[in-house]
C-alpha positions in Angstrom: -32.9 -16.3 -3.5 -29.8 -13.9 -3.9 -26.6 -15.8 -5.4 -23.9 -15.6 -2.9 -21.2 -13.4 -4.3 -17.9 -14.6 -4.6 -14.7 -13.0 -2.6 -12.9 -11.9 -5.6 -16.2 -10.2 -7.1 -16.9 -8.3 -4.0 -13.2 -7.3 -3.8 -13.2 -5.7 -7.2 -15.4 -2.8 -6.1 -13.5 -2.1 -3.0 -10.1 -2.6 -4.3 -10.9 -0.1 -7.0 -12.4 2.3 -4.4 -9.5 1.9 -2.0 -6.9 2.2 -5.0 -8.2 5.6 -6.5 -8.2 7.0 -3.0 -4.9 6.5 -2.3 -4.0 7.3 -5.8 -5.6 10.7 -5.3 -4.4 11.4 -1.9 -0.6 10.5 -3.8 -1.5 13.2 -6.3 -3.0 15.9 -3.8 0.4 15.7 -1.6 2.3 16.0 -4.6 0.1 19.1 -5.6 0.4 20.6 -2.0 4.4 19.6 -1.2 6.1 16.7 -3.1 8.5 16.2 -0.1 5.5 14.8 1.8 5.3 11.8 -0.4 8.7 10.7 1.5 7.5 11.1 5.0 7.1 8.1 7.0 4.0 9.4 8.7 2.2 9.5 5.2 3.1 6.0 4.8 1.8 5.0 8.3 -1.5 7.3 7.3 -2.0 5.4 4.2 -1.7 1.9 6.0 -4.3 3.1 8.5 -6.3 4.4 5.9 -6.3 1.2 3.7 -6.5 -1.2 6.7 -9.3 0.7 7.9 -11.3 0.5 4.5 -10.6 -3.1 3.8 -12.4 -4.0 6.9 -15.2 -1.7 6.7 -15.7 -3.2 3.1 -15.4 -6.5 4.8 -17.9 -6.1 7.0 -20.3 -4.8 4.5 -19.3 -8.2 2.5 -20.2 -10.3 5.7 -23.5 -8.6 6.0 -24.0 -9.4 2.3 -23.7 -12.8 3.1 -26.1 -12.9 5.9 -23.8 -11.4 8.8 -21.3 -14.5 9.0 -18.2 -15.2 7.3 -15.6 -17.9 7.2 -11.7 -17.1 7.7 -11.3 -18.4 4.1 -13.4 -16.1 2.4 -12.6 -13.2 4.3 -9.0 -13.7 3.9 -9.7 -14.1 0.2 -11.5 -11.0 0.3 -9.0 -8.9 2.1 -6.0 -10.2 -0.3 -7.9 -9.5 -3.5 -8.9 -6.0 -2.2 -5.2 -5.3 -1.7 -3.8 -7.0 -4.8 -6.5 -4.6 -6.8 -5.5 -1.8 -4.8 -1.6 -2.4 -5.3 -1.8 -2.4 -9.0 -3.8 1.0 -9.3 -1.6 2.2 -6.9 1.4 1.1 -9.1 0.0 2.4 -12.2 -1.0 5.6 -10.6 2.5 6.2 -9.3 4.1 5.2 -12.6 2.0 7.6 -14.2 3.1 10.5 -11.5 6.9 9.6 -11.7 7.3 8.7 -15.0 4.5 10.6 -17.0 3.8 13.6 -15.2 7.1 14.5 -13.7 10.0 12.7 -14.5 12.1 15.1 -12.5 10.3 14.0 -9.3 12.3 10.8 -9.2 15.6 12.9 -8.6 14.0 15.1 -6.4 12.6 12.2 -3.9 15.9 10.5 -4.2 17.7 13.8 -3.0 15.0 13.6 -0.1 15.6 9.9 0.6 19.4 10.7 0.9 18.9 13.8 3.4 16.6 11.3 5.6 19.1 8.7 5.6 22.2 10.9 6.6 19.6 12.6 9.0 19.1 9.1 10.8 22.7 8.1 10.7 23.5 11.6 12.1 21.2 11.2 14.9 22.8 7.9 16.0 26.5 9.6 15.3 27.3 7.7 12.2 26.6 10.3 9.7 30.3 11.2 9.0 31.5 7.7 8.4 30.0 7.6 5.0 32.0 8.5 1.8 30.8 10.3 -1.1 30.4 6.9 -3.2 28.5 5.3 -0.2 26.2 8.8 -0.6 26.2 8.1 -4.5 25.1 4.4 -4.1 22.2 5.0 -1.8 20.9 7.9 -3.9 21.1 5.5 -7.3 19.6 2.8 -5.4 16.7 5.4 -4.5 16.4 6.7 -8.2 16.3 2.9 -9.6 13.0 2.6 -7.2 11.6 5.0 -9.4 11.8 3.3 -12.4 9.2 1.1 -14.1 11.2 -2.0 -13.1 12.1 -0.6 -9.4 8.3 -0.1 -9.0 7.2 -3.6 -10.2 9.9 -5.0 -7.9 8.3 -2.6 -5.2 5.0 -4.2 -6.0 6.2 -7.8 -5.6 7.8 -6.9 -2.3 4.6 -5.2 -0.9 2.6 -8.5 -2.7 4.0 -10.6 0.3 3.4 -7.8 3.0 -0.3 -7.8 1.7 -0.5 -11.4 1.7 0.4 -11.3 5.3 -1.9 -8.4 6.0 -4.6 -10.1 4.7 -4.4 -12.9 7.1 -4.6 -10.4 10.1 -7.5 -8.5 8.3 -9.3 -11.6 7.4 -9.0 -12.8 10.9 -10.6 -9.5 11.6 -13.6 -9.7 9.3 -14.6 -13.1 10.2 -17.5 -14.2 12.1 -18.4 -17.7 12.9 -21.9 -18.6 13.0 -22.3 -19.9 16.7 -25.6 -21.5 16.2 -24.0 -24.3 14.2 -21.7 -25.1 17.0 -23.0 -28.3 18.6 
């Protein structure tokens, strides 16, 4: 008889695979054009990719368990997968922004300021900002690319991933209706 694999153990491989895929995509985008890293479409695309992969791996895990999984283990699998992915992508971003290209943070901050001003111009409020306010925005963006900033961001993402894992767990779960009476 095969032993039932715990959600955490099943999530390790899935989290590593997804984390490496997303880190690879980040490095590829950096090589092609680093400004793509600031694109909202890239962020949305990443969300679609990792949600789809968590569901794919979750359904495979459910099959290993005999085709059924309760919500609790499905949530745990999803959360641990996202947690492991988060650790890998955060380390990958630290390697990119701090180790490989320390000037990338400044470039990304400049793009972030341009994007912010572009949005404000679209709403007709771009001229209302002083140069001091623009400098504050740029400084805040620069700080988000430091080790401390990336760790803070990872903490915020952890809360988001907990909520996302609830949704993904509900998607993955499948109740054995033959046990209902």
